[in-house]
C-alpha positions as CSV (number, residue, x, y, z in Angstrom):
1,M,-13.4,41.8,25.5
2,H,-17.0,41.3,25.7
3,S,-19.3,43.2,28.0
4,N,-21.0,41.6,30.8
5,T,-24.7,41.1,30.1
6,S,-26.2,41.4,33.2
7,K,-24.5,42.9,36.8
8,T,-27.6,43.4,38.9
9,Q,-29.6,40.1,38.6
10,S,-29.5,37.5,41.1
11,I,-30.7,34.2,41.4
12,A,-31.7,31.1,43.6
13,L,-30.7,27.6,43.5
14,S,-33.1,26.5,46.4
15,E,-34.7,23.9,43.9
16,W,-31.5,22.0,43.9
17,G,-31.0,22.0,47.7
18,I,-28.3,24.9,47.2
19,K,-29.4,27.4,49.9
20,N,-26.1,28.5,51.6
21,S,-23.9,29.4,48.6
22,K,-22.7,32.5,47.3
23,I,-24.0,32.6,43.7
24,N,-22.0,34.6,41.2
25,Y,-24.6,35.2,38.3
26,Q,-23.7,35.9,34.8
27,L,-20.3,37.4,35.6
28,S,-18.3,39.1,32.7
29,P,-15.1,37.2,31.5
30,E,-13.0,39.8,32.9
31,V,-14.4,39.1,36.4
32,L,-14.2,35.5,36.0
33,Q,-10.5,35.6,35.0
34,K,-9.7,37.9,37.7
35,I,-11.0,35.5,40.3
36,S,-9.5,32.4,38.3
37,V,-6.3,34.0,38.7
38,E,-6.4,35.3,42.2
39,S,-8.1,32.1,43.6
40,Y,-8.1,29.3,41.3
41,S,-4.5,29.0,39.9
42,G,-5.1,30.2,36.9
43,K,-2.5,32.2,35.2
44,E,-2.2,35.0,32.5
45,T,0.0,34.8,29.5
46,D,2.1,37.5,28.1
47,N,-1.0,39.1,26.0
48,G,-3.4,38.8,29.0
49,T,-5.0,35.3,28.0
50,L,-6.1,33.1,30.8
51,A,-4.6,29.8,31.1
52,I,-5.8,27.0,33.1
53,D,-5.0,23.5,34.0
54,T,-7.8,21.1,33.9
55,G,-6.3,18.7,36.6
56,E,-6.5,14.8,36.1
57,F,-8.4,14.9,33.2
58,T,-7.3,16.5,29.9
59,G,-10.0,15.1,27.4
60,R,-13.2,13.4,27.6
61,S,-13.7,10.2,29.4
62,P,-16.2,8.2,26.9
63,M,-16.3,5.2,29.3
64,D,-17.7,7.3,32.0
65,R,-20.5,8.7,30.2
66,F,-23.8,7.5,31.1
67,I,-27.6,8.0,29.8
68,V,-30.4,7.5,32.5
69,K,-32.5,4.4,31.2
70,D,-36.2,5.4,31.7
71,K,-39.5,5.7,29.7
72,V,-38.1,8.5,27.7
73,T,-35.0,6.7,26.5
74,E,-35.3,2.8,27.0
75,D,-36.6,2.2,23.5
76,K,-35.0,4.9,21.7
77,V,-31.2,4.8,22.8
78,W,-28.8,2.6,21.0
79,W,-27.6,0.9,24.2
80,G,-24.3,-0.6,24.3
81,A,-20.5,0.4,24.8
82,I,-21.4,4.0,23.6
83,N,-24.4,4.6,25.5
84,L,-24.0,3.2,29.0
85,P,-27.5,2.8,31.0
86,F,-27.5,4.3,34.4
87,E,-30.4,3.6,36.8
88,T,-33.0,6.4,37.8
89,D,-32.8,5.9,41.5
90,K,-29.0,6.1,41.4
91,F,-29.0,9.2,39.5
92,D,-31.3,11.0,42.1
93,A,-29.1,9.7,44.9
94,L,-25.9,10.9,43.1
95,L,-27.5,14.2,42.3
96,S,-28.4,14.7,45.8
97,K,-25.0,14.1,46.9
98,V,-23.6,16.5,44.2
99,T,-25.8,19.4,45.1
100,S,-25.1,18.7,49.1
101,Y,-21.6,18.9,48.1
102,L,-22.1,22.3,46.3
103,D,-24.1,23.9,48.8
104,G,-22.1,26.2,50.7
105,K,-19.4,26.9,48.3
106,E,-19.0,29.8,45.9
107,L,-20.6,29.1,42.8
108,F,-21.0,30.4,39.3
109,V,-24.0,30.3,37.4
110,R,-24.9,31.4,33.8
111,D,-28.0,31.4,31.6
112,A,-27.4,30.8,27.9
113,F,-28.8,29.3,24.6
114,A,-27.8,26.3,22.5
115,C,-28.9,26.5,18.6
116,A,-28.6,29.9,16.8
117,H,-31.9,29.2,15.0
118,K,-34.6,30.6,17.3
119,G,-37.1,27.9,16.4
120,Y,-34.7,25.3,18.1
121,R,-33.1,27.1,20.7
122,L,-32.6,25.2,24.0
123,K,-32.3,27.2,27.3
124,L,-29.6,26.5,29.5
125,R,-28.6,27.1,33.0
126,V,-25.1,26.1,33.7
127,I,-23.9,25.9,37.3
128,N,-20.0,25.6,37.8
129,E,-17.9,24.9,40.9
130,Y,-15.1,26.8,39.2
131,P,-15.0,30.3,37.7
132,W,-12.9,29.2,34.4
133,S,-15.5,26.6,33.7
134,N,-18.2,29.4,33.7
135,M,-15.9,31.5,31.5
136,F,-15.7,28.5,29.1
137,A,-19.7,28.1,29.2
138,Y,-19.5,32.1,28.4
139,N,-17.4,31.4,25.3
140,M,-19.2,28.2,24.0
141,F,-22.9,28.8,24.4
142,I,-24.8,31.5,22.9
143,R,-24.8,34.8,25.0
144,P,-28.4,36.0,25.8
145,T,-29.3,39.6,25.8
146,E,-30.2,41.5,28.9
147,D,-33.6,41.5,27.5
148,E,-33.6,37.8,26.7
149,L,-32.5,37.2,30.4
150,E,-35.7,38.8,31.7
151,G,-38.0,35.9,33.3
152,F,-35.1,33.3,31.7
153,D,-36.7,29.9,32.2
154,A,-34.0,27.2,31.8
155,E,-35.0,24.1,30.1
156,W,-31.9,22.0,30.7
157,T,-29.2,22.4,33.6
158,V,-25.8,21.7,33.5
159,I,-24.4,20.8,37.0
160,N,-20.6,20.8,36.9
161,A,-18.5,19.6,40.1
162,P,-15.2,18.7,39.2
163,G,-14.1,18.5,42.9
164,F,-16.7,16.0,43.7
165,M,-15.5,12.4,43.5
166,A,-18.1,9.6,43.3
167,V,-17.7,6.3,45.2
168,P,-18.4,3.6,42.3
169,D,-19.7,1.0,44.8
170,Q,-22.2,3.4,46.3
171,D,-23.0,5.7,43.2
172,G,-23.2,3.1,40.4
173,T,-20.3,4.8,38.4
174,R,-17.3,3.0,37.0
175,Q,-14.9,5.3,38.9
176,H,-14.8,8.8,40.6
177,N,-15.5,10.7,37.4
178,F,-18.8,10.7,35.4
179,A,-20.9,12.4,32.9
180,I,-24.6,11.6,33.0
181,L,-27.4,12.7,30.9
182,N,-31.1,12.5,32.3
183,F,-33.5,13.4,29.6
184,T,-36.7,13.0,31.7
185,R,-35.2,15.6,34.3
186,K,-33.3,17.4,31.5
187,I,-30.0,17.4,33.5
188,A,-26.5,16.9,32.5
189,L,-24.6,16.1,35.6
190,I,-20.8,16.0,35.5
191,G,-18.2,15.6,38.3
192,G,-14.9,14.4,39.2
193,T,-13.4,16.0,36.1
194,G,-12.2,19.4,35.3
195,Y,-12.0,18.9,31.5
196,T,-14.3,21.4,30.1
197,G,-15.1,19.8,26.9
198,E,-17.6,17.5,28.9
199,I,-19.7,20.6,29.4
200,K,-20.0,21.5,25.8
201,K,-20.2,17.8,24.6
202,G,-23.0,16.9,27.4
203,I,-25.3,19.6,25.6
204,F,-24.2,18.4,22.1
205,S,-25.4,14.6,22.9
206,A,-28.5,15.9,24.5
207,L,-29.2,17.8,21.2
208,N,-28.5,14.5,19.3
209,F,-31.5,12.9,20.9
210,I,-33.8,15.7,21.1
211,L,-33.6,17.1,17.6
212,P,-34.0,13.9,15.7
213,V,-36.7,12.5,18.0
214,F,-38.8,15.5,18.5
215,K,-38.0,17.9,15.9
216,N,-37.2,15.9,12.8
217,T,-33.8,17.8,12.4
218,L,-30.6,16.0,11.7
219,P,-27.8,17.0,14.2
220,M,-24.2,16.9,12.8
221,H,-20.7,16.8,14.3
222,C,-19.2,19.0,11.4
223,S,-18.2,22.4,10.6
224,A,-19.9,24.8,8.2
225,N,-19.1,27.8,5.8
226,E,-21.2,29.8,3.4
227,G,-20.0,31.4,0.1
228,K,-21.0,35.1,-1.1
229,D,-23.8,33.2,-3.4
230,G,-25.3,31.8,-0.4
231,N,-24.4,28.2,-0.7
232,T,-23.3,26.4,2.2
233,A,-20.7,23.5,2.5
234,I,-20.6,21.1,5.6
235,F,-17.3,19.5,6.5
236,F,-17.4,16.2,8.7
237,G,-14.2,14.9,10.0
238,L,-12.6,13.3,13.2
239,S,-9.5,15.3,15.0
240,G,-6.7,15.5,12.7
241,T,-8.3,15.4,9.2
242,G,-8.5,19.2,8.6
243,K,-12.2,20.1,9.6
244,T,-11.2,23.5,11.1
245,T,-8.5,24.5,8.9
246,L,-10.6,23.7,5.5
247,S,-13.9,25.4,6.8
248,T,-12.0,28.6,7.9
249,D,-11.7,30.0,4.0
250,P,-10.8,33.6,3.6
251,N,-13.5,33.7,0.8
252,R,-16.2,32.0,2.8
253,S,-18.1,33.0,5.9
254,L,-17.8,30.7,8.8
255,I,-21.0,29.5,10.0
256,G,-19.5,27.1,12.9
257,D,-17.0,25.3,14.0
258,D,-18.2,22.0,15.2
259,E,-21.9,21.4,16.1
260,H,-24.7,21.9,13.7
261,G,-28.3,21.0,13.0
262,W,-30.2,20.6,9.5
263,T,-33.7,21.6,9.5
264,E,-36.8,20.4,7.5
265,D,-36.6,23.9,5.8
266,N,-33.0,23.0,4.5
267,E,-31.1,25.5,7.0
268,V,-28.1,24.6,8.7
269,F,-27.5,26.4,12.1
270,N,-24.7,26.3,14.6
271,F,-25.4,24.9,18.1
272,E,-22.8,27.0,19.7
273,G,-21.6,30.5,20.1
274,G,-18.0,29.6,20.1
275,C,-15.2,27.6,19.0
276,Y,-13.0,25.0,20.9
277,A,-9.7,24.6,18.7
278,K,-6.7,22.2,19.5
279,V,-3.7,24.3,19.9
280,I,-0.7,21.6,19.9
281,N,1.9,23.1,17.4
282,L,-0.1,25.8,16.5
283,D,1.5,27.7,13.8
284,P,0.5,31.6,13.4
285,D,1.1,31.2,9.6
286,G,-0.6,28.0,8.9
287,E,-3.8,28.8,11.1
288,P,-3.7,32.5,11.7
289,E,-7.2,32.6,12.6
290,I,-7.0,30.5,15.8
291,Y,-3.8,32.1,16.6
292,N,-5.4,35.6,16.5
293,A,-8.2,34.5,18.6
294,I,-6.0,33.9,21.5
295,K,-6.6,36.7,23.4
296,P,-8.0,38.1,26.6
297,G,-11.5,36.5,26.8
298,A,-10.2,33.3,25.6
299,V,-9.3,30.3,27.7
300,L,-6.4,28.0,27.0
301,E,-6.4,24.5,28.7
302,N,-3.2,22.3,29.7
303,V,-0.6,24.6,28.1
304,I,3.0,25.2,29.2
305,L,4.0,28.8,29.4
306,N,7.8,29.9,29.0
307,D,9.3,32.1,31.6
308,D,8.4,35.2,29.8
309,K,4.8,33.8,29.9
310,S,4.5,32.9,26.2
311,V,2.9,29.7,25.2
312,D,5.0,27.1,24.2
313,F,2.5,25.4,21.8
314,E,4.8,22.5,20.9
315,D,5.3,21.4,24.7
316,T,2.9,18.3,25.3
317,T,4.2,17.9,29.1
318,I,0.6,17.7,30.2
319,T,-1.2,16.4,27.2
320,Q,-1.3,16.5,23.3
321,N,-4.8,17.6,23.7
322,T,-4.0,21.4,24.5
323,R,-6.8,23.5,23.7
324,V,-8.5,26.9,23.7
325,S,-12.2,28.0,23.5
326,Y,-13.2,31.6,22.3
327,P,-16.5,33.4,21.3
328,I,-17.2,32.8,17.6
329,D,-16.8,36.4,16.7
330,Y,-13.0,36.4,17.9
331,I,-12.8,35.2,14.1
332,E,-13.2,37.6,11.9
333,N,-14.8,36.1,8.8
334,I,-18.0,34.7,10.2
335,K,-21.7,34.5,9.1
336,E,-23.2,36.7,11.9
337,S,-26.6,34.7,12.2
338,S,-24.9,31.3,12.3
339,I,-27.4,30.1,10.1
340,G,-27.0,29.1,6.6
341,K,-29.3,28.0,3.7
342,N,-29.1,25.5,0.9
343,P,-26.5,23.1,1.5
344,K,-25.1,22.3,-1.7
345,N,-21.7,20.2,-0.8
346,I,-20.7,17.9,2.1
347,F,-17.3,16.7,2.5
348,F,-16.3,13.9,4.5
349,L,-12.7,14.4,5.2
350,T,-10.4,11.4,6.4
351,A,-6.6,11.3,6.8
352,D,-6.3,8.1,5.4
353,A,-2.5,6.8,6.5
354,F,-2.9,3.9,4.5
355,G,-2.7,6.0,1.4
356,V,-5.4,4.0,-0.4
357,L,-8.4,6.4,-0.8
358,P,-8.5,9.0,-3.8
359,P,-7.9,12.7,-2.7
360,I,-11.4,13.5,-3.7
361,S,-14.1,11.2,-5.0
362,K,-18.0,11.7,-5.6
363,L,-20.4,9.6,-3.5
364,T,-23.9,8.2,-4.2
365,P,-26.5,8.6,-1.6
366,G,-26.0,5.0,-0.5
367,Q,-22.2,5.4,-0.5
368,A,-22.7,8.7,1.3
369,A,-24.8,7.1,4.0
370,Y,-22.3,4.0,4.2
371,H,-19.2,6.1,4.8
372,F,-21.1,8.5,7.1
373,I,-22.0,5.5,9.3
374,S,-18.4,4.2,9.1
375,G,-16.7,7.8,10.0
376,Y,-13.2,6.4,8.9
377,T,-9.9,7.9,9.5
378,A,-6.4,6.4,10.4
379,K,-4.0,7.4,12.9
380,V,-0.2,6.9,12.6
381,A,0.7,4.1,15.0
382,G,3.7,6.1,16.4
383,T,7.0,7.6,15.6
384,E,9.2,4.8,16.9
385,T,11.9,3.3,14.5
386,G,10.3,0.8,12.2
387,V,6.8,1.7,13.1
388,T,5.0,2.3,9.7
389,E,1.5,0.4,10.0
390,P,-1.2,2.6,10.3
391,V,-4.3,1.9,12.5
392,P,-7.8,2.4,11.1
393,S,-10.4,4.4,13.2
394,F,-13.8,4.2,12.8
395,S,-16.4,6.5,14.8
396,A,-20.1,6.3,13.5
397,C,-21.3,9.5,12.1
398,F,-18.0,11.2,12.5
399,G,-19.1,11.5,16.3
400,A,-19.9,8.3,17.8
401,P,-19.4,9.1,21.4
402,F,-22.2,11.8,21.1
403,M,-24.8,10.0,19.2
404,P,-27.6,8.4,21.5
405,L,-29.5,6.9,18.7
406,H,-28.3,3.9,16.4
407,P,-26.0,5.5,13.6
408,T,-28.5,4.2,10.9
409,T,-31.1,6.7,12.1
410,Y,-28.8,9.6,11.6
411,A,-27.5,8.2,8.3
412,E,-30.8,7.8,6.8
413,M,-32.0,11.2,7.9
414,L,-28.9,12.6,5.9
415,S,-29.6,10.4,2.8
416,K,-33.0,11.6,2.4
417,K,-31.8,15.2,2.9
418,M,-29.1,14.8,0.2
419,K,-31.9,13.4,-2.3
420,E,-34.4,16.2,-1.4
421,S,-31.7,19.0,-1.7
422,S,-29.7,17.5,-4.6
423,V,-26.5,17.9,-2.4
424,K,-23.1,16.7,-3.7
425,V,-21.3,14.4,-1.3
426,W,-17.6,14.2,-1.6
427,L,-15.1,11.9,0.2
428,V,-11.9,13.9,0.7
429,N,-8.5,12.3,1.6
430,T,-6.3,14.7,3.5
431,G,-4.1,11.7,4.6
432,W,-1.4,10.3,2.5
433,T,-0.3,9.7,-1.0
434,G,2.3,8.2,-2.9
435,G,2.3,5.1,-0.6
436,P,1.3,4.7,3.1
437,Y,2.7,6.5,6.3
438,G,6.3,6.1,6.2
439,V,6.7,5.8,2.5
440,G,4.4,8.5,0.9
441,S,3.8,12.1,1.9
442,R,0.9,13.8,3.6
443,M,-1.4,15.4,0.8
444,K,-0.7,19.2,-0.1
445,L,-3.0,21.4,1.7
446,K,-3.0,23.6,-1.3
447,Y,-4.2,20.7,-3.6
448,T,-6.7,19.7,-1.1
449,R,-8.0,23.3,-1.0
450,A,-8.0,23.6,-4.7
451,M,-10.3,20.2,-5.1
452,I,-12.5,21.6,-2.5
453,T,-12.8,24.9,-4.1
454,A,-13.5,23.2,-7.6
455,A,-16.3,20.9,-6.1
456,I,-17.9,24.0,-4.3
457,D,-17.7,26.4,-7.5
458,G,-18.7,23.4,-10.0
459,S,-15.3,23.7,-12.0
460,L,-14.4,20.0,-11.1
461,E,-18.0,18.7,-12.5
462,E,-17.2,20.7,-15.6
463,A,-13.7,19.8,-16.1
464,N,-14.7,16.3,-16.2
465,K,-18.1,16.5,-18.0
466,G,-19.7,14.2,-15.8
467,V,-17.2,11.4,-16.6
468,Y,-15.6,9.7,-13.6
469,R,-13.6,6.7,-12.9
470,K,-14.9,4.1,-10.8
471,H,-12.4,3.0,-7.9
472,S,-12.1,-0.7,-8.3
473,M,-11.8,-1.6,-4.6
474,F,-14.3,1.0,-3.1
475,G,-16.8,1.9,-5.8
476,M,-16.6,5.7,-5.6
477,A,-16.4,8.0,-8.5
478,V,-13.0,9.2,-9.0
479,P,-12.2,12.6,-11.1
480,I,-9.7,12.5,-13.9
481,T,-8.8,16.1,-14.0
482,C,-9.3,19.0,-11.5
483,P,-8.3,22.7,-12.0
484,N,-4.9,23.4,-10.3
485,V,-4.2,19.8,-9.4
486,P,-1.7,17.7,-11.2
487,P,-3.6,14.5,-12.7
488,K,-1.4,12.0,-11.0
489,V,-2.3,13.2,-7.6
490,L,-5.9,12.2,-8.4
491,S,-5.1,8.7,-8.8
492,P,-3.7,7.0,-5.6
493,R,-2.8,4.0,-7.5
494,E,-0.7,6.1,-10.0
495,S,0.8,8.2,-7.2
496,W,2.3,4.9,-5.6
497,N,4.2,3.6,-8.6
498,N,3.9,0.3,-7.0
499,D,0.6,-1.6,-8.3
500,K,1.3,-4.7,-6.2
501,G,1.7,-2.7,-3.3
502,Y,-1.2,-0.6,-3.7
503,Y,-3.8,-3.0,-4.4
504,E,-2.4,-5.3,-1.4
505,T,-2.8,-2.4,1.2
506,A,-6.1,-1.4,-0.6
507,E,-7.4,-4.9,0.0
508,K,-6.5,-4.6,3.6
509,L,-8.2,-1.4,4.2
510,R,-11.3,-2.9,2.4
511,Q,-11.4,-5.7,4.8
512,F,-11.2,-3.4,7.8
513,F,-14.3,-1.4,6.5
514,I,-16.5,-4.6,5.9
515,N,-15.5,-5.9,9.4
516,N,-16.4,-2.6,10.9
517,F,-19.6,-2.4,9.2
518,K,-20.9,-5.9,10.5
519,K,-22.3,-4.5,13.6
520,F,-24.5,-1.9,11.5
521,E,-25.6,-4.4,9.0
522,E,-28.9,-5.8,10.6
523,Q,-30.4,-2.3,10.8
524,A,-29.0,-0.8,7.6
525,S,-31.0,-0.6,4.2
526,E,-30.4,-2.3,1.1
527,E,-29.2,1.1,-0.4
528,I,-26.8,1.7,2.4
529,L,-25.6,-1.9,2.3
530,A,-24.9,-1.5,-1.4
531,G,-23.0,1.9,-0.8
532,G,-19.9,-0.1,0.7
533,P,-17.1,-1.7,-0.9
534,P,-17.8,-4.6,-3.1
535,R,-18.1,-7.8,-0.9
536,K,-16.3,-9.9,-3.7
537,L,-13.8,-8.4,-6.4
């Protein structure tokens, strides 16, 4: 269990109009857990881990995320269905209501950092209504030393009031919950939802604006690890594609689990001080690192406990999105600085349930930018009898809900960095082979690991002597051979044993890509447009 960083300091929140509250500042996880159990309906599992229920919301609510539209943001943010505008005066009035609601309550306050790299470090103050939310902030942000807390002057403030319910007609919200970013006042205001992920993603969204606009640094929704030779690998991928599993490698040090920046000096740094992992169907053999991190100090969310207080990881009574947060050093094999150098390989992970995309293929800079903007994976439609049709899912930059700028901004930065650093980019299909979902089977993890290892250590290039097949439907370069992988696995068409079915399904997926990209065409460069699947075959 982590020690407390400061027991004696106290702070005031009078600048927010909060003058009558008992303020618990920088409490240790042990104390926060004790309060959570005694007074806030927290439970302890059989091994002493805190388990909490986040209430009505067990996930983020993208339709209730807003950005204040003002002089800082009006010409820079990509306004639309993802980035919803909020009026300045409405924000000021709502902030006043939230702080009045908090005044007089017992509050839990924490000062912390985002960004492991000191040149980019953001000082945060997190004000929580609930102790377990503050414990989450302890786990997920970077923990200052006692010396660093002396004279700590926060740049951004997170105000988190799950018990406050907005009145949409008066407050300008869509419903009673909201998460609003104000870049002029540097506030993330969250109310009406106890889902802790809103705290983490609020600051991630802020950094996705601050770093490209003011620091010429690319923010990324990805995991990263480093080999013994110092080479960094980056893994992008939406939920269910294997991002956490594949970046947690016994032979490589974990830099970070979910959010990173890539600097002008070619360094990759973690934004966070912890991990926030899904635990649905968690298997101690398949994901031992996550399983072993569930211990005192971690916070489990929305799980069901058995009579003996053990966790039933298969129970989805509350939600499929059961989670755990824990400090990053609960994982044994980590890079302590959380900074890596010289990215040499980038992997875009997709779980293609159509079974069309190759298990590994090499992308040009234009193709990489195109696939980065597309952010493709496919979801399985359901488990009802006869439902075998997958559903395509596109999330720009593999993290659309958190990207305030136009996706081409991030894609062009990535493309430029690729060229400057001679980075190789690979599209890896962790989804289906031998046919679509319902016909084929999920790609074996051992083959995916073997392909990623071969790409990183250069043996994939060596084995193919630079000669790749061009995928007829999508244009990417497909290797003919790979160490420790049967050749038939490398060709999705061959694995199907049904050419007609393969090409019909591939054409369907090709059209999904083309139709999805129409909304980005106007702002995409010729190189990016040429990186997509051919318009005419």
